[in-house]
C-alpha positions as CSV (number, residue, x, y, z in Angstrom):
1,P,11.7,-6.8,14.7
2,P,9.8,-9.4,16.8
3,S,11.2,-12.9,17.0
4,K,9.8,-15.8,15.1
5,Q,8.2,-16.8,18.4
6,I,5.9,-13.7,18.2
7,K,5.2,-14.2,14.5
8,N,3.9,-17.7,15.1
9,D,1.9,-17.1,18.3
10,S,-1.3,-15.1,18.0
11,R,-1.4,-14.5,21.9
12,L,2.2,-12.9,21.7
13,S,1.3,-11.0,18.5
14,R,-1.7,-9.5,20.1
15,H,0.3,-8.4,23.1
16,W,3.0,-7.0,20.8
17,S,0.3,-4.9,19.2
18,Q,-0.7,-3.5,22.6
19,L,2.9,-2.6,23.5
20,I,3.4,-0.8,20.2
21,S,0.1,1.1,20.5
22,E,0.9,2.2,24.1
23,V,4.4,3.4,23.2
24,G,3.1,5.2,20.2
25,M,0.2,6.9,22.0
26,L,2.4,7.8,25.0
27,N,5.4,9.1,23.3
28,T,4.8,10.0,19.6
29,E,8.5,11.3,19.1
30,T,9.6,7.7,19.8
31,L,8.5,6.2,16.6
32,D,9.2,7.4,13.0
33,K,7.1,6.2,10.1
34,A,9.7,3.7,8.9
35,T,10.2,2.0,12.4
36,F,6.4,2.0,13.0
37,T,5.7,0.3,9.7
38,E,8.5,-2.3,10.3
39,L,7.1,-3.1,13.8
40,T,3.6,-3.3,12.6
41,N,3.9,-5.1,9.3
42,A,1.6,-8.1,8.8
43,S,4.4,-10.6,8.8
44,D,5.7,-9.6,12.3
45,M,2.4,-8.6,13.8
46,S,0.1,-11.2,12.4
47,H,-2.7,-10.5,15.0
48,I,-3.8,-7.3,16.5
49,H,-5.5,-6.9,19.8
50,E,-8.9,-5.3,19.5
51,E,-8.2,-2.9,22.3
52,A,-5.0,-1.8,20.6
53,A,-6.5,-1.3,17.2
54,L,-7.9,2.2,17.6
55,A,-4.7,3.5,19.2
56,L,-2.7,1.9,16.4
57,C,-4.9,3.6,13.8
58,E,-4.3,6.9,15.7
59,V,-0.6,6.5,15.6
60,D,-0.7,5.5,11.9
61,D,-2.7,8.6,11.1
62,G,-0.3,10.9,12.9
63,L,2.7,9.3,11.1
64,H,1.0,9.7,7.7
65,A,-0.6,13.1,8.3
66,N,1.9,15.1,6.2
67,E,1.9,12.5,3.5
68,D,-1.9,12.6,3.2
69,D,-2.0,16.3,3.2
70,E,0.5,16.5,0.3
71,K,-1.6,14.1,-1.9
72,E,-4.1,15.7,-4.2
73,G,-7.6,14.3,-3.9
74,V,-7.1,12.6,-0.6
75,N,-10.3,12.8,1.4
76,D,-12.3,10.9,4.1
77,N,-13.2,8.1,1.5
78,S,-9.6,7.3,0.6
79,P,-8.8,3.5,0.6
80,L,-7.5,2.3,4.0
81,R,-3.9,1.7,4.6
82,P,-3.1,-2.0,5.2
83,L,-2.6,-1.5,9.0
84,Q,-5.9,0.3,9.3
85,K,-7.7,-2.6,7.5
86,R,-6.2,-5.1,9.8
87,C,-7.2,-3.0,12.8
88,G,-10.7,-2.7,11.6
89,D,-10.7,-6.6,11.1
90,A,-9.4,-7.1,14.6
91,M,-12.1,-4.8,16.1
92,A,-15.0,-6.4,14.1
93,K,-14.5,-9.7,16.0
94,T,-15.3,-8.0,19.4
95,W,-17.3,-5.0,18.5
96,K,-19.7,-5.7,21.2
97,K,-17.1,-5.0,23.8
98,F,-16.4,-1.4,22.8
99,N,-17.4,1.4,25.2
100,V,-19.1,4.1,23.0
101,D,-20.3,6.1,26.0
102,E,-20.3,9.9,25.1
103,D,-17.2,10.5,27.3
104,S,-15.2,7.4,26.4
105,S,-11.9,7.7,24.8
106,E,-12.8,4.7,22.4
107,R,-15.8,6.9,21.1
108,A,-13.6,9.9,20.6
109,M,-11.1,7.7,18.6
110,L,-14.0,6.0,16.5
111,E,-15.3,9.5,15.8
112,R,-11.9,10.4,14.2
113,R,-11.9,7.4,11.9
114,T,-12.7,8.0,8.2
115,P,-16.0,6.9,6.7
116,A,-14.1,4.3,4.7
117,F,-12.8,2.8,8.0
118,L,-16.2,2.8,9.7
119,A,-17.7,1.2,6.6
120,A,-15.1,-1.6,6.6
121,L,-15.7,-2.0,10.3
122,L,-19.5,-2.4,9.7
123,V,-18.9,-4.8,6.8
124,E,-16.6,-7.0,8.9
125,S,-18.8,-6.8,11.9
126,L,-21.7,-8.0,9.8
127,K,-19.7,-10.9,8.4
128,E,-18.7,-11.9,12.1
129,A,-22.3,-11.6,13.2
130,K,-23.5,-13.8,10.3
131,A,-20.7,-16.4,11.0
132,A,-21.7,-16.5,14.6
133,K,-25.4,-16.9,13.8
134,N,-24.7,-19.7,11.5
135,A,-22.4,-21.5,13.9
136,G,-24.9,-21.4,16.8
């Protein structure tokens, strides 16, 4: 697990999230569900880099795919897993930066998100926009 220094430093925690997302996307056999959960839990990874959020969601989806398939009644409107919620929150703060051009990898990853994730992202983005408007 990450050191206390990472836990207490948002910059290091955000960097940690980028490293985990890169390892997970490049080498899916490297991480099992238990290890990934330990590495990405909220107490160790308190902040998620917005650029790592979609990749973390992709890895999380892959690690939970069999589990989700086995559950009866699981559909695109299922509640978000905690990591997915935290990723959506991280993305909402900087949604204007995302490249949603038709051939971008970010767009492709966004298209694979569930309606529940996209709705949560929109709600959080609206909150951020209102806060920015009220602050300025």
